ZADREN-145882 format. One record per residue (C-alpha): residue number from 1; residue in one letter; x, z, y. Coordinates in pm, whole numbers. Layout:
<r seq="NUM" type="A" c1="X" c3="Z" c2="Y"/>
...
! end
This chain:
<r seq="1" type="M" c1="7992" c3="26994" c2="10904"/>
<r seq="2" type="N" c1="8185" c3="27291" c2="11043"/>
<r seq="3" type="N" c1="8333" c3="27468" c2="10717"/>
<r seq="4" type="V" c1="8546" c3="27771" c2="10770"/>
<r seq="5" type="I" c1="8717" c3="28061" c2="10582"/>
<r seq="6" type="L" c1="8686" c3="28396" c2="10737"/>
<r seq="7" type="S" c1="8855" c3="28734" c2="10667"/>
<r seq="8" type="A" c1="8513" c3="28916" c2="10694"/>
<r seq="9" type="P" c1="8150" c3="28841" c2="10677"/>
<r seq="10" type="L" c1="8081" c3="28782" c2="11040"/>
<r seq="11" type="I" c1="7780" c3="28623" c2="11207"/>
<r seq="12" type="L" c1="7906" c3="28457" c2="11523"/>
<r seq="13" type="E" c1="7605" c3="28315" c2="11697"/>
<r seq="14" type="E" c1="7238" c3="28341" c2="11678"/>
<r seq="15" type="G" c1="7038" c3="28168" c2="11384"/>
<r seq="16" type="V" c1="6934" c3="28215" c2="11031"/>
<r seq="17" type="F" c1="7206" c3="28274" c2="10777"/>
<r seq="18" type="T" c1="7205" c3="28333" c2="10400"/>
<r seq="19" type="S" c1="7481" c3="28479" c2="10184"/>
<r seq="20" type="S" c1="7550" c3="28447" c2="9823"/>
<r seq="21" type="I" c1="7817" c3="28572" c2="9596"/>
<r seq="22" type="I" c1="7994" c3="28303" c2="9403"/>
<r seq="23" type="T" c1="8268" c3="28293" c2="9137"/>
<r seq="24" type="L" c1="8633" c3="28239" c2="9218"/>
<r seq="25" type="E" c1="8620" c3="27904" c2="9047"/>
<r seq="26" type="E" c1="8325" c3="27801" c2="9266"/>
<r seq="27" type="A" c1="8524" c3="27919" c2="9578"/>
<r seq="28" type="K" c1="8824" c3="27714" c2="9470"/>
<r seq="29" type="K" c1="8614" c3="27409" c2="9415"/>
<r seq="30" type="W" c1="8438" c3="27452" c2="9746"/>
<r seq="31" type="V" c1="8776" c3="27466" c2="9916"/>
<r seq="32" type="E" c1="8884" c3="27149" c2="9737"/>
<r seq="33" type="D" c1="8551" c3="26966" c2="9821"/>
<r seq="34" type="N" c1="8503" c3="27089" c2="10190"/>
<r seq="35" type="N" c1="8853" c3="27114" c2="10340"/>
<r seq="36" type="P" c1="8760" c3="27418" c2="10551"/>
<r seq="37" type="T" c1="8944" c3="27543" c2="10859"/>
<r seq="38" type="N" c1="9119" c3="27873" c2="10756"/>
<r seq="39" type="Y" c1="9086" c3="28161" c2="11016"/>
<r seq="40" type="S" c1="9189" c3="28427" c2="10765"/>
<r seq="41" type="G" c1="9540" c3="28570" c2="10777"/>
<r seq="42" type="H" c1="9468" c3="28780" c2="10480"/>
<r seq="43" type="Q" c1="9657" c3="28738" c2="10149"/>
<r seq="44" type="T" c1="9319" c3="28702" c2="9961"/>
<r seq="45" type="V" c1="9309" c3="28329" c2="10044"/>
<r seq="46" type="L" c1="9598" c3="28287" c2="9797"/>
<r seq="47" type="A" c1="9329" c3="28322" c2="9524"/>
<r seq="48" type="V" c1="9180" c3="27986" c2="9637"/>
<r seq="49" type="G" c1="9503" c3="27800" c2="9652"/>
<r seq="50" type="I" c1="9586" c3="27806" c2="10024"/>
<r seq="51" type="Q" c1="9815" c3="28005" c2="10249"/>
<r seq="52" type="P" c1="9708" c3="28279" c2="10506"/>
<r seq="53" type="T" c1="9685" c3="28117" c2="10856"/>
<r seq="54" type="T" c1="9964" c3="28238" c2="11104"/>
<r seq="55" type="S" c1="9734" c3="28096" c2="11391"/>
<r seq="56" type="R" c1="9555" c3="28330" c2="11621"/>
<r seq="57" type="A" c1="9275" c3="28065" c2="11667"/>
<r seq="58" type="V" c1="8938" c3="28199" c2="11712"/>
<r seq="59" type="C" c1="8636" c3="28087" c2="11523"/>
<r seq="60" type="T" c1="8328" c3="28054" c2="11750"/>
<r seq="61" type="G" c1="8077" c3="27923" c2="11497"/>
<r seq="62" type="Y" c1="8029" c3="27760" c2="11159"/>
<r seq="63" type="D" c1="7786" c3="27585" c2="10928"/>
<r seq="64" type="V" c1="7927" c3="27737" c2="10603"/>
<r seq="65" type="A" c1="8177" c3="28025" c2="10579"/>
<r seq="66" type="L" c1="8383" c3="28121" c2="10275"/>
<r seq="67" type="V" c1="8472" c3="28498" c2="10288"/>
<r seq="68" type="L" c1="8716" c3="28646" c2="10027"/>
<r seq="69" type="K" c1="8657" c3="29014" c2="9999"/>
<r seq="70" type="P" c1="8918" c3="29220" c2="9808"/>
<r seq="71" type="L" c1="8785" c3="29455" c2="9558"/>
<r seq="72" type="G" c1="9042" c3="29720" c2="9627"/>
<r seq="73" type="R" c1="9250" c3="29835" c2="9906"/>
<r seq="74" type="L" c1="9529" c3="29606" c2="10030"/>
<r seq="75" type="E" c1="9818" c3="29770" c2="10224"/>
<r seq="76" type="F" c1="9839" c3="29652" c2="10586"/>
<r seq="77" type="G" c1="10141" c3="29442" c2="10657"/>
<r seq="78" type="K" c1="10246" c3="29382" c2="10288"/>
<r seq="79" type="E" c1="10292" c3="29047" c2="10161"/>
<r seq="80" type="Y" c1="10123" c3="29004" c2="9829"/>
<r seq="81" type="T" c1="10176" c3="28742" c2="9558"/>
<r seq="82" type="L" c1="9890" c3="28566" c2="9389"/>
<r seq="83" type="D" c1="9919" c3="28779" c2="9084"/>
<r seq="84" type="E" c1="9902" c3="29099" c2="9303"/>
<r seq="85" type="V" c1="9597" c3="28971" c2="9472"/>
<r seq="86" type="L" c1="9420" c3="28879" c2="9143"/>
<r seq="87" type="K" c1="9507" c3="29219" c2="9012"/>
<r seq="88" type="V" c1="9327" c3="29392" c2="9305"/>
<r seq="89" type="G" c1="9044" c3="29135" c2="9265"/>
<r seq="90" type="V" c1="8855" c3="28915" c2="9503"/>
<r seq="91" type="Q" c1="8499" c3="28859" c2="9544"/>
<r seq="92" type="P" c1="8406" c3="28529" c2="9716"/>
<r seq="93" type="M" c1="8097" c3="28501" c2="9938"/>
<r seq="94" type="L" c1="7952" c3="28195" c2="10106"/>
<r seq="95" type="I" c1="7752" c3="28235" c2="10432"/>
<r seq="96" type="K" c1="7535" c3="27943" c2="10536"/>
<r seq="97" type="K" c1="7367" c3="27876" c2="10865"/>
<r seq="98" type="Y" c1="7018" c3="27712" c2="10855"/>
! end
């Protein structure tokens, strides 16, 4: 199964997809259980215990994607700590292909 972390809720191919909002704890557990490929360079991934990617790899499709949407504005180019990310807030979303 191709599990990924994306920086935005993107549909990258044709198909039927569903999305659901999950808790931050559920997102952390999903990351632990599924070992996803991280395509997100955003600091929001700190909230699930991983570092932003420095790779410019391109995701071409997935079976399940985790998206970590900030609940407030993050300043472009600023490096945030985990505490700062959590203060802004993060809304995890899972997108599944069927």
